[in-house]
PDB file with SEQRES, HELIX, SHEET and CRYST1 records, atoms N, CA, C and O in Angstrom:
SEQRES   1 A   69  UNK UNK UNK UNK UNK UNK UNK UNK UNK UNK UNK UNK UNK          
SEQRES   2 A   69  UNK UNK UNK UNK UNK UNK UNK UNK UNK UNK UNK UNK UNK          
SEQRES   3 A   69  UNK UNK UNK UNK UNK UNK UNK UNK UNK UNK UNK UNK UNK          
SEQRES   4 A   69  UNK UNK UNK UNK UNK UNK UNK UNK UNK UNK UNK UNK UNK          
SEQRES   5 A   69  UNK UNK UNK UNK UNK UNK UNK UNK UNK UNK UNK UNK UNK          
SEQRES   6 A   69  UNK UNK UNK UNK                                              
HELIX    1 AA1 UNK A    6  UNK A   21  1                                  16    
HELIX    2 AA2 UNK A   51  UNK A   54  5                                   4    
SHEET    1 AA1 2 UNK A  29  UNK A  36  0                                        
SHEET    2 AA1 2 UNK A  39  UNK A  47 -1                                        
CRYST1    1.000    1.000    1.000  90.00  90.00  90.00 P 1           1          
ATOM      1  N   UNK A   1       0.855  -1.159   0.000  1.00  0.00           N  
ATOM      2  CA  UNK A   1       0.000   0.000   0.000  1.00  0.00           C  
ATOM      3  C   UNK A   1       0.909   1.231   0.000  1.00  0.00           C  
ATOM      4  O   UNK A   1       1.795   1.355   0.846  1.00  0.00           O  
ATOM      5  N   UNK A   2       0.691   2.114  -0.927  1.00  0.00           N  
ATOM      6  CA  UNK A   2       1.475   3.350  -1.019  1.00  0.00           C  
ATOM      7  C   UNK A   2       0.755   4.464  -0.282  1.00  0.00           C  
ATOM      8  O   UNK A   2      -0.450   4.652  -0.448  1.00  0.00           O  
ATOM      9  N   UNK A   3       1.498   5.204   0.534  1.00  0.00           N  
ATOM     10  CA  UNK A   3       0.943   6.332   1.292  1.00  0.00           C  
ATOM     11  C   UNK A   3       1.821   7.552   1.076  1.00  0.00           C  
ATOM     12  O   UNK A   3       3.009   7.404   0.787  1.00  0.00           O  
ATOM     13  N   UNK A   4       1.267   8.766   1.208  1.00  0.00           N  
ATOM     14  CA  UNK A   4       1.996   9.971   0.824  1.00  0.00           C  
ATOM     15  C   UNK A   4       3.198  10.349   1.690  1.00  0.00           C  
ATOM     16  O   UNK A   4       4.147  10.953   1.190  1.00  0.00           O  
ATOM     17  N   UNK A   5       3.173   9.998   2.998  1.00  0.00           N  
ATOM     18  CA  UNK A   5       4.283  10.400   3.870  1.00  0.00           C  
ATOM     19  C   UNK A   5       4.337   9.493   5.095  1.00  0.00           C  
ATOM     20  O   UNK A   5       3.445   8.675   5.321  1.00  0.00           O  
ATOM     21  N   UNK A   6       5.403   9.655   5.882  1.00  0.00           N  
ATOM     22  CA  UNK A   6       5.634   8.802   7.051  1.00  0.00           C  
ATOM     23  C   UNK A   6       4.547   8.972   8.104  1.00  0.00           C  
ATOM     24  O   UNK A   6       4.139   7.993   8.728  1.00  0.00           O  
ATOM     25  N   UNK A   7       4.074  10.184   8.312  1.00  0.00           N  
ATOM     26  CA  UNK A   7       3.036  10.411   9.322  1.00  0.00           C  
ATOM     27  C   UNK A   7       1.736   9.694   8.953  1.00  0.00           C  
ATOM     28  O   UNK A   7       1.077   9.111   9.813  1.00  0.00           O  
ATOM     29  N   UNK A   8       1.374   9.741   7.674  1.00  0.00           N  
ATOM     30  CA  UNK A   8       0.175   9.028   7.211  1.00  0.00           C  
ATOM     31  C   UNK A   8       0.376   7.522   7.330  1.00  0.00           C  
ATOM     32  O   UNK A   8      -0.542   6.796   7.710  1.00  0.00           O  
ATOM     33  N   UNK A   9       1.573   7.061   7.006  1.00  0.00           N  
ATOM     34  CA  UNK A   9       1.877   5.633   7.118  1.00  0.00           C  
ATOM     35  C   UNK A   9       1.790   5.171   8.571  1.00  0.00           C  
ATOM     36  O   UNK A   9       1.278   4.086   8.847  1.00  0.00           O  
ATOM     37  N   UNK A  10       2.289   5.992   9.506  1.00  0.00           N  
ATOM     38  CA  UNK A  10       2.213   5.644  10.927  1.00  0.00           C  
ATOM     39  C   UNK A  10       0.757   5.557  11.384  1.00  0.00           C  
ATOM     40  O   UNK A  10       0.382   4.624  12.095  1.00  0.00           O  
ATOM     41  N   UNK A  11      -0.056   6.522  10.981  1.00  0.00           N  
ATOM     42  CA  UNK A  11      -1.471   6.522  11.357  1.00  0.00           C  
ATOM     43  C   UNK A  11      -2.172   5.287  10.803  1.00  0.00           C  
ATOM     44  O   UNK A  11      -2.991   4.682  11.495  1.00  0.00           O  
ATOM     45  N   UNK A  12      -1.865   4.905   9.577  1.00  0.00           N  
ATOM     46  CA  UNK A  12      -2.464   3.706   8.975  1.00  0.00           C  
ATOM     47  C   UNK A  12      -1.982   2.447   9.686  1.00  0.00           C  
ATOM     48  O   UNK A  12      -2.759   1.513   9.885  1.00  0.00           O  
ATOM     49  N   UNK A  13      -0.701   2.412  10.073  1.00  0.00           N  
ATOM     50  CA  UNK A  13      -0.165   1.260  10.812  1.00  0.00           C  
ATOM     51  C   UNK A  13      -0.902   1.090  12.134  1.00  0.00           C  
ATOM     52  O   UNK A  13      -1.251  -0.029  12.509  1.00  0.00           O  
ATOM     53  N   UNK A  14      -1.141   2.192  12.844  1.00  0.00           N  
ATOM     54  CA  UNK A  14      -1.870   2.115  14.115  1.00  0.00           C  
ATOM     55  C   UNK A  14      -3.308   1.644  13.911  1.00  0.00           C  
ATOM     56  O   UNK A  14      -3.837   0.892  14.729  1.00  0.00           O  
ATOM     57  N   UNK A  15      -3.942   2.085  12.822  1.00  0.00           N  
ATOM     58  CA  UNK A  15      -5.296   1.629  12.523  1.00  0.00           C  
ATOM     59  C   UNK A  15      -5.304   0.114  12.293  1.00  0.00           C  
ATOM     60  O   UNK A  15      -6.198  -0.588  12.767  1.00  0.00           O  
ATOM     61  N   UNK A  16      -4.308  -0.379  11.567  1.00  0.00           N  
ATOM     62  CA  UNK A  16      -4.218  -1.818  11.314  1.00  0.00           C  
ATOM     63  C   UNK A  16      -3.994  -2.601  12.612  1.00  0.00           C  
ATOM     64  O   UNK A  16      -4.547  -3.687  12.788  1.00  0.00           O  
ATOM     65  N   UNK A  17      -3.179  -2.048  13.518  1.00  0.00           N  
ATOM     66  CA  UNK A  17      -2.953  -2.704  14.810  1.00  0.00           C  
ATOM     67  C   UNK A  17      -4.271  -2.834  15.565  1.00  0.00           C  
ATOM     68  O   UNK A  17      -4.567  -3.886  16.132  1.00  0.00           O  
ATOM     69  N   UNK A  18      -5.055  -1.773  15.571  1.00  0.00           N  
ATOM     70  CA  UNK A  18      -6.356  -1.826  16.264  1.00  0.00           C  
ATOM     71  C   UNK A  18      -7.257  -2.881  15.646  1.00  0.00           C  
ATOM     72  O   UNK A  18      -8.004  -3.553  16.357  1.00  0.00           O  
ATOM     73  N   UNK A  19      -7.194  -3.033  14.330  1.00  0.00           N  
ATOM     74  CA  UNK A  19      -8.007  -4.047  13.659  1.00  0.00           C  
ATOM     75  C   UNK A  19      -7.558  -5.462  14.019  1.00  0.00           C  
ATOM     76  O   UNK A  19      -8.393  -6.339  14.244  1.00  0.00           O  
ATOM     77  N   UNK A  20      -6.255  -5.687  14.073  1.00  0.00           N  
ATOM     78  CA  UNK A  20      -5.731  -7.039  14.280  1.00  0.00           C  
ATOM     79  C   UNK A  20      -5.737  -7.460  15.742  1.00  0.00           C  
ATOM     80  O   UNK A  20      -5.863  -8.649  16.032  1.00  0.00           O  
ATOM     81  N   UNK A  21      -5.604  -6.513  16.677  1.00  0.00           N  
ATOM     82  CA  UNK A  21      -5.454  -6.881  18.088  1.00  0.00           C  
ATOM     83  C   UNK A  21      -6.639  -7.673  18.622  1.00  0.00           C  
ATOM     84  O   UNK A  21      -6.469  -8.516  19.503  1.00  0.00           O  
ATOM     85  N   UNK A  22      -7.818  -7.420  18.111  1.00  0.00           N  
ATOM     86  CA  UNK A  22      -8.989  -8.148  18.586  1.00  0.00           C  
ATOM     87  C   UNK A  22      -9.048  -9.595  18.130  1.00  0.00           C  
ATOM     88  O   UNK A  22      -9.812 -10.389  18.679  1.00  0.00           O  
ATOM     89  N   UNK A  23      -8.252  -9.943  17.135  1.00  0.00           N  
ATOM     90  CA  UNK A  23      -8.294 -11.315  16.635  1.00  0.00           C  
ATOM     91  C   UNK A  23      -7.107 -12.163  17.082  1.00  0.00           C  
ATOM     92  O   UNK A  23      -7.068 -13.358  16.791  1.00  0.00           O  
ATOM     93  N   UNK A  24      -6.138 -11.573  17.784  1.00  0.00           N  
ATOM     94  CA  UNK A  24      -5.005 -12.361  18.273  1.00  0.00           C  
ATOM     95  C   UNK A  24      -5.462 -13.358  19.324  1.00  0.00           C  
ATOM     96  O   UNK A  24      -6.313 -13.054  20.160  1.00  0.00           O  
ATOM     97  N   UNK A  25      -4.897 -14.525  19.273  1.00  0.00           N  
ATOM     98  CA  UNK A  25      -5.174 -15.582  20.241  1.00  0.00           C  
ATOM     99  C   UNK A  25      -3.933 -15.785  21.112  1.00  0.00           C  
ATOM    100  O   UNK A  25      -2.836 -15.383  20.724  1.00  0.00           O  
ATOM    101  N   UNK A  26      -4.094 -16.401  22.280  1.00  0.00           N  
ATOM    102  CA  UNK A  26      -2.923 -16.672  23.119  1.00  0.00           C  
ATOM    103  C   UNK A  26      -1.836 -17.418  22.341  1.00  0.00           C  
ATOM    104  O   UNK A  26      -2.121 -18.330  21.565  1.00  0.00           O  
ATOM    105  N   UNK A  27      -0.615 -17.017  22.562  1.00  0.00           N  
ATOM    106  CA  UNK A  27       0.588 -17.598  21.954  1.00  0.00           C  
ATOM    107  C   UNK A  27       0.728 -17.289  20.470  1.00  0.00           C  
ATOM    108  O   UNK A  27       1.452 -17.991  19.763  1.00  0.00           O  
ATOM    109  N   UNK A  28       0.051 -16.251  19.982  1.00  0.00           N  
ATOM    110  CA  UNK A  28       0.225 -15.805  18.602  1.00  0.00           C  
ATOM    111  C   UNK A  28       1.004 -14.500  18.584  1.00  0.00           C  
ATOM    112  O   UNK A  28       1.063 -13.783  19.582  1.00  0.00           O  
ATOM    113  N   UNK A  29       1.597 -14.204  17.442  1.00  0.00           N  
ATOM    114  CA  UNK A  29       2.274 -12.926  17.282  1.00  0.00           C  
ATOM    115  C   UNK A  29       1.974 -12.365  15.900  1.00  0.00           C  
ATOM    116  O   UNK A  29       1.541 -13.083  14.999  1.00  0.00           O  
ATOM    117  N   UNK A  30       2.211 -11.075  15.753  1.00  0.00           N  
ATOM    118  CA  UNK A  30       1.932 -10.362  14.508  1.00  0.00           C  
ATOM    119  C   UNK A  30       2.875  -9.192  14.441  1.00  0.00           C  
ATOM    120  O   UNK A  30       3.168  -8.578  15.467  1.00  0.00           O  
ATOM    121  N   UNK A  31       3.360  -8.867  13.261  1.00  0.00           N  
ATOM    122  CA  UNK A  31       4.203  -7.688  13.122  1.00  0.00           C  
ATOM    123  C   UNK A  31       3.896  -6.979  11.811  1.00  0.00           C  
ATOM    124  O   UNK A  31       3.389  -7.571  10.859  1.00  0.00           O  
ATOM    125  N   UNK A  32       4.221  -5.693  11.795  1.00  0.00           N  
ATOM    126  CA  UNK A  32       3.997  -4.857  10.630  1.00  0.00           C  
ATOM    127  C   UNK A  32       5.203  -3.948  10.469  1.00  0.00           C  
ATOM    128  O   UNK A  32       5.690  -3.375  11.444  1.00  0.00           O  
ATOM    129  N   UNK A  33       5.679  -3.818   9.256  1.00  0.00           N  
ATOM    130  CA  UNK A  33       6.781  -2.910   8.977  1.00  0.00           C  
ATOM    131  C   UNK A  33       6.324  -1.869   7.969  1.00  0.00           C  
ATOM    132  O   UNK A  33       5.662  -2.187   6.982  1.00  0.00           O  
ATOM    133  N   UNK A  34       6.687  -0.626   8.233  1.00  0.00           N  
ATOM    134  CA  UNK A  34       6.468   0.465   7.287  1.00  0.00           C  
ATOM    135  C   UNK A  34       7.815   0.708   6.623  1.00  0.00           C  
ATOM    136  O   UNK A  34       8.815   0.976   7.289  1.00  0.00           O  
ATOM    137  N   UNK A  35       7.822   0.609   5.301  1.00  0.00           N  
ATOM    138  CA  UNK A  35       9.065   0.693   4.541  1.00  0.00           C  
ATOM    139  C   UNK A  35       9.026   1.912   3.630  1.00  0.00           C  
ATOM    140  O   UNK A  35       8.026   2.177   2.962  1.00  0.00           O  
ATOM    141  N   UNK A  36      10.127   2.643   3.616  1.00  0.00           N  
ATOM    142  CA  UNK A  36      10.273   3.800   2.740  1.00  0.00           C  
ATOM    143  C   UNK A  36      11.570   3.656   1.962  1.00  0.00           C  
ATOM    144  O   UNK A  36      12.640   3.517   2.555  1.00  0.00           O  
ATOM    145  N   UNK A  37      11.485   3.688   0.655  1.00  0.00           N  
ATOM    146  CA  UNK A  37      12.661   3.545  -0.217  1.00  0.00           C  
ATOM    147  C   UNK A  37      13.488   2.311   0.128  1.00  0.00           C  
ATOM    148  O   UNK A  37      14.718   2.363   0.122  1.00  0.00           O  
ATOM    149  N   UNK A  38      12.817   1.209   0.427  1.00  0.00           N  
ATOM    150  CA  UNK A  38      13.487  -0.049   0.713  1.00  0.00           C  
ATOM    151  C   UNK A  38      14.006  -0.210   2.132  1.00  0.00           C  
ATOM    152  O   UNK A  38      14.555  -1.260   2.464  1.00  0.00           O  
ATOM    153  N   UNK A  39      13.846   0.806   2.980  1.00  0.00           N  
ATOM    154  CA  UNK A  39      14.332   0.739   4.365  1.00  0.00           C  
ATOM    155  C   UNK A  39      13.152   0.808   5.335  1.00  0.00           C  
ATOM    156  O   UNK A  39      12.240   1.617   5.162  1.00  0.00           O  
ATOM    157  N   UNK A  40      13.181  -0.040   6.341  1.00  0.00           N  
ATOM    158  CA  UNK A  40      12.138  -0.025   7.362  1.00  0.00           C  
ATOM    159  C   UNK A  40      12.275   1.240   8.195  1.00  0.00           C  
ATOM    160  O   UNK A  40      13.345   1.536   8.727  1.00  0.00           O  
ATOM    161  N   UNK A  41      11.166   1.991   8.302  1.00  0.00           N  
ATOM    162  CA  UNK A  41      11.197   3.201   9.131  1.00  0.00           C  
ATOM    163  C   UNK A  41      10.399   3.034  10.418  1.00  0.00           C  
ATOM    164  O   UNK A  41      10.668   3.724  11.401  1.00  0.00           O  
ATOM    165  N   UNK A  42       9.430   2.136  10.427  1.00  0.00           N  
ATOM    166  CA  UNK A  42       8.663   1.811  11.638  1.00  0.00           C  
ATOM    167  C   UNK A  42       8.432   0.306  11.674  1.00  0.00           C  
ATOM    168  O   UNK A  42       8.258  -0.331  10.635  1.00  0.00           O  
ATOM    169  N   UNK A  43       8.432  -0.252  12.877  1.00  0.00           N  
ATOM    170  CA  UNK A  43       8.069  -1.665  13.064  1.00  0.00           C  
ATOM    171  C   UNK A  43       7.180  -1.753  14.290  1.00  0.00           C  
ATOM    172  O   UNK A  43       7.492  -1.186  15.337  1.00  0.00           O  
ATOM    173  N   UNK A  44       6.083  -2.459  14.155  1.00  0.00           N  
ATOM    174  CA  UNK A  44       5.186  -2.705  15.283  1.00  0.00           C  
ATOM    175  C   UNK A  44       5.102  -4.219  15.458  1.00  0.00           C  
ATOM    176  O   UNK A  44       4.790  -4.943  14.513  1.00  0.00           O  
ATOM    177  N   UNK A  45       5.380  -4.689  16.668  1.00  0.00           N  
ATOM    178  CA  UNK A  45       5.294  -6.116  16.994  1.00  0.00           C  
ATOM    179  C   UNK A  45       4.255  -6.319  18.081  1.00  0.00           C  
ATOM    180  O   UNK A  45       4.251  -5.605  19.084  1.00  0.00           O  
ATOM    181  N   UNK A  46       3.386  -7.277  17.888  1.00  0.00           N  
ATOM    182  CA  UNK A  46       2.438  -7.688  18.919  1.00  0.00           C  
ATOM    183  C   UNK A  46       2.684  -9.167  19.185  1.00  0.00           C  
ATOM    184  O   UNK A  46       2.760  -9.975  18.260  1.00  0.00           O  
ATOM    185  N   UNK A  47       2.805  -9.501  20.441  1.00  0.00           N  
ATOM    186  CA  UNK A  47       3.011 -10.901  20.804  1.00  0.00           C  
ATOM    187  C   UNK A  47       2.188 -11.219  22.039  1.00  0.00           C  
ATOM    188  O   UNK A  47       2.087 -10.412  22.963  1.00  0.00           O  
ATOM    189  N   UNK A  48       1.613 -12.386  22.039  1.00  0.00           N  
ATOM    190  CA  UNK A  48       0.858 -12.836  23.199  1.00  0.00           C  
ATOM    191  C   UNK A  48       1.480 -14.132  23.709  1.00  0.00           C  
ATOM    192  O   UNK A  48       2.035 -14.922  22.944  1.00  0.00           O  
ATOM    193  N   UNK A  49       1.376 -14.325  24.989  1.00  0.00           N  
ATOM    194  CA  UNK A  49       1.868 -15.559  25.601  1.00  0.00           C  
ATOM    195  C   UNK A  49       0.790 -16.110  26.511  1.00  0.00           C  
ATOM    196  O   UNK A  49       0.154 -15.363  27.255  1.00  0.00           O  
ATOM    197  N   UNK A  50       0.589 -17.385  26.456  1.00  0.00           N  
ATOM    198  CA  UNK A  50      -0.310 -18.051  27.384  1.00  0.00           C  
ATOM    199  C   UNK A  50       0.550 -18.534  28.545  1.00  0.00           C  
ATOM    200  O   UNK A  50       1.178 -19.590  28.467  1.00  0.00           O  
ATOM    201  N   UNK A  51       0.573 -17.763  29.607  1.00  0.00           N  
ATOM    202  CA  UNK A  51       1.437 -18.056  30.741  1.00  0.00           C  
ATOM    203  C   UNK A  51       0.979 -19.283  31.524  1.00  0.00           C  
ATOM    204  O   UNK A  51       1.731 -19.824  32.336  1.00  0.00           O  
ATOM    205  N   UNK A  52      -0.250 -19.718  31.280  1.00  0.00           N  
ATOM    206  CA  UNK A  52      -0.737 -20.928  31.967  1.00  0.00           C  
ATOM    207  C   UNK A  52       0.075 -22.144  31.560  1.00  0.00           C  
ATOM    208  O   UNK A  52       0.179 -23.109  32.318  1.00  0.00           O  
ATOM    209  N   UNK A  53       0.641 -22.102  30.383  1.00  0.00           N  
ATOM    210  CA  UNK A  53       1.443 -23.231  29.908  1.00  0.00           C  
ATOM    211  C   UNK A  53       2.657 -23.429  30.798  1.00  0.00           C  
ATOM    212  O   UNK A  53       3.135 -24.553  30.956  1.00  0.00           O  
ATOM    213  N   UNK A  54       3.159 -22.346  31.381  1.00  0.00           N  
ATOM    214  CA  UNK A  54       4.364 -22.395  32.210  1.00  0.00           C  
ATOM    215  C   UNK A  54       4.081 -22.648  33.682  1.00  0.00           C  
ATOM    216  O   UNK A  54       5.013 -22.842  34.463  1.00  0.00           O  
ATOM    217  N   UNK A  55       2.811 -22.649  34.074  1.00  0.00           N  
ATOM    218  CA  UNK A  55       2.461 -22.810  35.488  1.00  0.00           C  
ATOM    219  C   UNK A  55       1.737 -24.125  35.723  1.00  0.00           C  
ATOM    220  O   UNK A  55       1.038 -24.637  34.850  1.00  0.00           O  
ATOM    221  N   UNK A  56       1.921 -24.655  36.917  1.00  0.00           N  
ATOM    222  CA  UNK A  56       1.217 -25.894  37.245  1.00  0.00           C  
ATOM    223  C   UNK A  56      -0.119 -25.621  37.925  1.00  0.00           C  
ATOM    224  O   UNK A  56      -1.016 -26.463  37.870  1.00  0.00           O  
ATOM    225  N   UNK A  57      -0.275 -24.451  38.571  1.00  0.00           N  
ATOM    226  CA  UNK A  57      -1.549 -24.119  39.216  1.00  0.00           C  
ATOM    227  C   UNK A  57      -2.078 -22.811  38.656  1.00  0.00           C  
ATOM    228  O   UNK A  57      -1.307 -21.983  38.171  1.00  0.00           O  
ATOM    229  N   UNK A  58      -3.388 -22.620  38.721  1.00  0.00           N  
ATOM    230  CA  UNK A  58      -4.019 -21.403  38.192  1.00  0.00           C  
ATOM    231  C   UNK A  58      -4.333 -20.429  39.315  1.00  0.00           C  
ATOM    232  O   UNK A  58      -5.168 -20.719  40.171  1.00  0.00           O  
ATOM    233  N   UNK A  59      -3.669 -19.269  39.321  1.00  0.00           N  
ATOM    234  CA  UNK A  59      -3.985 -18.253  40.324  1.00  0.00           C  
ATOM    235  C   UNK A  59      -5.248 -17.488  39.916  1.00  0.00           C  
ATOM    236  O   UNK A  59      -5.775 -17.685  38.822  1.00  0.00           O  
ATOM    237  N   UNK A  60      -5.719 -16.628  40.792  1.00  0.00           N  
ATOM    238  CA  UNK A  60      -6.859 -15.776  40.480  1.00  0.00           C  
ATOM    239  C   UNK A  60      -6.517 -14.892  39.285  1.00  0.00           C  
ATOM    240  O   UNK A  60      -5.364 -14.500  39.108  1.00  0.00           O  
ATOM    241  N   UNK A  61      -7.520 -14.579  38.466  1.00  0.00           N  
ATOM    242  CA  UNK A  61      -7.316 -13.768  37.267  1.00  0.00           C  
ATOM    243  C   UNK A  61      -7.116 -12.297  37.634  1.00  0.00           C  
ATOM    244  O   UNK A  61      -7.915 -11.734  38.382  1.00  0.00           O  
ATOM    245  N   UNK A  62      -6.060 -11.673  37.115  1.00  0.00           N  
ATOM    246  CA  UNK A  62      -5.833 -10.247  37.247  1.00  0.00           C  
ATOM    247  C   UNK A  62      -5.313  -9.741  35.905  1.00  0.00           C  
ATOM    248  O   UNK A  62      -4.825 -10.525  35.092  1.00  0.00           O  
ATOM    249  N   UNK A  63      -5.416  -8.437  35.673  1.00  0.00           N  
ATOM    250  CA  UNK A  63      -4.881  -7.842  34.454  1.00  0.00           C  
ATOM    251  C   UNK A  63      -3.895  -6.750  34.836  1.00  0.00           C  
ATOM    252  O   UNK A  63      -4.080  -6.045  35.828  1.00  0.00           O  
ATOM    253  N   UNK A  64      -2.847  -6.623  34.036  1.00  0.00           N  
ATOM    254  CA  UNK A  64      -1.815  -5.642  34.298  1.00  0.00           C  
ATOM    255  C   UNK A  64      -1.421  -5.023  32.960  1.00  0.00           C  
ATOM    256  O   UNK A  64      -1.165  -5.745  31.997  1.00  0.00           O  
ATOM    257  N   UNK A  65      -1.371  -3.706  32.894  1.00  0.00           N  
ATOM    258  CA  UNK A  65      -0.981  -3.015  31.666  1.00  0.00           C  
ATOM    259  C   UNK A  65       0.378  -2.386  31.857  1.00  0.00           C  
ATOM    260  O   UNK A  65       0.696  -1.894  32.940  1.00  0.00           O  
ATOM    261  N   UNK A  66       1.177  -2.399  30.813  1.00  0.00           N  
ATOM    262  CA  UNK A  66       2.453  -1.689  30.860  1.00  0.00           C  
ATOM    263  C   UNK A  66       2.709  -1.068  29.505  1.00  0.00           C  
ATOM    264  O   UNK A  66       2.290  -1.592  28.473  1.00  0.00           O  
ATOM    265  N   UNK A  67       3.397   0.044  29.522  1.00  0.00           N  
ATOM    266  CA  UNK A  67       3.734   0.750  28.298  1.00  0.00           C  
ATOM    267  C   UNK A  67       5.175   1.203  28.410  1.00  0.00           C  
ATOM    268  O   UNK A  67       5.546   1.898  29.356  1.00  0.00           O  
ATOM    269  N   UNK A  68       5.982   0.808  27.445  1.00  0.00           N  
ATOM    270  CA  UNK A  68       7.385   1.185  27.419  1.00  0.00           C  
ATOM    271  C   UNK A  68       7.592   2.192  26.306  1.00  0.00           C  
ATOM    272  O   UNK A  68       7.196   1.958  25.164  1.00  0.00           O  
ATOM    273  N   UNK A  69       8.198   3.284  26.633  1.00  0.00           N  
ATOM    274  CA  UNK A  69       8.497   4.311  25.625  1.00  0.00           C  
ATOM    275  C   UNK A  69       9.972   4.397  25.382  1.00  0.00           C  
ATOM    276  O   UNK A  69      10.418   5.204  24.567  1.00  0.00           O  
TER     277      UNK A  69                                                      
END                                                                             
């Protein structure tokens, strides 16, 4: 998909992430690269892990958000 500039490409990449995030399943991953003149200028990686696979007992369900800048 051709877009006019990097800012528009970034906005479109974020829109695609919002579309795909709802369909990811545990232990799946997805990535998107925005390329300009053959060079990657942005990369977005989404990865999920099913941590229950690594545990022998199931603790109470909690959610935790983190954002790294």
